[in-house]
C-alpha positions as CSV (number, residue, x, y, z in Angstrom):
1,M,-13.8,-9.4,-22.3
2,L,-10.5,-9.5,-20.5
3,P,-9.7,-8.0,-17.3
4,T,-7.6,-5.1,-17.3
5,I,-5.5,-4.0,-14.3
6,K,-5.7,0.1,-14.2
7,T,-5.5,0.7,-10.6
8,I,-2.7,-1.4,-8.1
9,L,-3.1,-1.6,-4.2
10,Y,0.1,-2.9,-2.8
11,S,0.2,-3.5,0.8
12,T,3.6,-3.6,2.9
13,D,3.9,-4.7,6.1
14,L,8.0,-3.1,6.1
15,S,9.5,-6.0,6.3
16,I,12.6,-6.7,4.0
17,G,10.5,-9.6,2.3
18,S,8.1,-7.2,1.0
19,T,10.3,-5.4,-1.8
20,A,9.9,-8.6,-3.7
21,A,5.8,-7.7,-3.8
22,F,6.6,-4.4,-4.8
23,E,8.9,-5.5,-7.6
24,H,5.8,-7.4,-9.0
25,A,3.6,-4.3,-8.0
26,A,6.1,-2.0,-10.0
27,Y,6.6,-4.6,-13.0
28,L,2.9,-4.8,-13.6
29,A,2.0,-1.4,-13.6
30,K,4.9,-1.0,-16.1
31,T,3.6,-3.6,-18.2
32,T,-0.1,-2.6,-17.7
33,G,0.5,1.1,-17.5
34,A,-1.5,0.6,-14.1
35,N,-1.3,3.4,-11.4
36,I,-0.2,2.2,-7.5
37,H,-1.3,2.8,-4.4
38,V,1.2,2.2,-1.5
39,L,-0.2,1.3,1.8
40,H,0.9,0.2,5.2
41,V,-1.3,-0.3,8.2
42,V,0.1,0.4,12.0
43,E,-1.7,-2.2,13.7
44,K,-4.2,-1.0,16.8
45,L,-3.1,-1.5,19.7
46,S,-5.1,-3.9,21.7
47,R,-7.0,-3.0,24.6
48,E,-5.0,-4.4,27.2
49,A,-2.0,-2.5,25.8
50,K,-3.8,0.8,25.6
51,I,-4.4,-0.3,29.2
52,T,-1.0,-0.6,30.1
53,L,0.0,2.5,28.4
54,Q,-2.7,4.8,30.4
55,T,-1.6,3.1,33.5
56,Y,2.3,3.7,32.7
57,V,2.1,6.9,31.3
58,L,-0.4,9.1,33.2
59,D,0.2,12.1,30.7
60,A,-2.6,12.1,28.2
61,P,-0.3,14.3,25.4
62,S,2.6,12.3,26.5
63,R,0.5,8.8,25.5
64,K,-0.6,10.9,22.2
65,D,3.2,11.6,21.5
66,I,3.4,7.5,21.8
67,F,0.5,6.9,19.3
68,E,1.5,9.3,17.0
69,E,5.5,8.5,17.0
70,R,4.5,4.8,16.0
71,V,2.6,6.2,12.6
72,H,5.6,8.6,12.2
73,R,8.4,5.5,12.3
74,A,6.5,3.8,10.0
75,Q,6.0,6.5,7.4
76,A,9.7,6.9,7.5
77,K,10.6,3.7,6.9
78,L,8.5,3.4,4.1
79,E,9.8,6.8,3.0
80,E,13.4,5.1,3.3
81,R,12.3,1.9,1.6
82,Q,10.9,3.6,-1.4
83,N,13.6,5.9,-2.0
84,N,16.0,3.1,-2.0
85,F,13.9,1.0,-4.4
86,W,13.5,3.9,-7.1
87,N,17.1,4.8,-6.3
88,A,18.1,1.3,-7.4
89,L,16.2,1.1,-11.0
90,P,18.2,2.3,-14.1
91,P,17.6,5.8,-15.1
92,E,15.2,4.6,-17.9
93,E,12.8,2.9,-15.3
94,Q,12.5,6.1,-13.4
95,A,9.3,7.5,-15.1
96,L,7.8,4.5,-13.5
97,R,8.0,6.5,-10.1
98,Q,5.4,8.6,-11.7
99,Q,2.8,5.8,-11.8
100,V,2.9,5.7,-7.8
101,L,-0.2,8.1,-7.1
102,S,-0.3,8.0,-3.4
103,V,2.1,6.5,-0.4
104,S,-0.3,6.1,3.1
105,V,0.4,4.9,6.5
106,V,-2.7,4.6,8.3
107,E,-3.3,3.3,11.6
108,G,-6.2,0.6,11.8
109,Y,-6.7,-3.5,11.6
110,P,-4.6,-4.6,8.6
111,A,-6.7,-6.8,6.9
112,E,-9.8,-4.7,7.0
113,T,-8.0,-1.4,6.3
114,I,-6.6,-3.2,3.2
115,L,-9.8,-4.3,2.0
116,Q,-11.6,-1.1,2.6
117,E,-8.6,1.3,0.9
118,A,-8.9,-1.0,-2.3
119,Q,-12.8,-0.4,-2.2
120,K,-12.1,3.2,-1.6
121,R,-9.8,3.6,-4.5
122,S,-11.4,1.0,-6.8
123,V,-8.4,-1.0,-7.3
124,D,-8.2,-4.0,-9.6
125,L,-5.6,-5.4,-7.5
126,I,-3.9,-5.8,-4.5
127,V,-0.3,-7.0,-4.0
128,M,1.0,-8.0,-1.1
129,G,4.0,-10.1,0.5
130,T,3.8,-13.3,2.6
131,H,6.5,-14.6,5.5
132,E,7.6,-17.1,7.5
133,K,5.7,-17.3,10.2
134,G,5.9,-21.3,11.0
135,M,4.0,-24.2,9.8
136,I,0.8,-22.8,11.8
137,Q,0.3,-20.3,9.0
138,T,1.4,-22.4,6.3
139,F,3.8,-19.8,5.0
140,L,1.0,-17.2,4.4
141,G,0.4,-14.5,6.8
142,S,-2.9,-14.0,9.1
143,V,-3.3,-10.7,7.3
144,A,-2.6,-11.8,3.8
145,K,-5.5,-15.2,4.5
146,N,-8.0,-13.0,5.8
147,V,-7.5,-10.5,2.4
148,L,-7.5,-13.4,0.1
149,S,-10.8,-14.9,1.6
150,R,-12.6,-11.5,1.8
151,A,-11.2,-9.9,-1.1
152,K,-13.7,-9.6,-4.1
153,I,-11.0,-8.6,-6.6
154,P,-7.8,-10.6,-7.2
155,V,-4.8,-10.6,-4.9
156,M,-1.5,-11.3,-5.7
157,T,0.7,-12.8,-3.1
158,V,4.6,-13.0,-3.3
159,P,6.5,-15.4,-1.3
160,L,9.4,-14.5,0.7
161,P,12.2,-14.5,-1.5
162,E,14.8,-17.2,-1.0
163,R,17.7,-16.1,1.2
164,R,21.0,-16.3,-0.9
165,S,23.8,-17.1,0.4
166,D,26.7,-14.5,0.4
């Protein structure tokens, strides 16, 4: 029996190159009829960053506002990117937007959160982009490497598109 794709988790780091990965997720959804869950993970602050924040921002409500602002900014950027993507599609492809069941921004450790969301939502495929980090990362980001090495379902990684010379 050939595998079927009914649900896709598209994970984005909100980089410019991540649009290419969403194009692939949308194409797969169009051709298979799959639904898409969009996920962005705001990385948790390190212990040192939290200590620094507590040292310089003594007011607890202000610290809470700073933490919440990180998530709100990511939500706004994700919403803007989604709107730009859908507005650029021809009218006959606008119905595809109905296949996006959720758009989530959560705070956590990216690889772990992506894998947890994939399991929680019973997805059949994870789609994510890669980005340049230099030769050390061998063109795959550390999050993509961690997801690939630990996932129990297929993971599609979409490379950063070549820059066009205008």
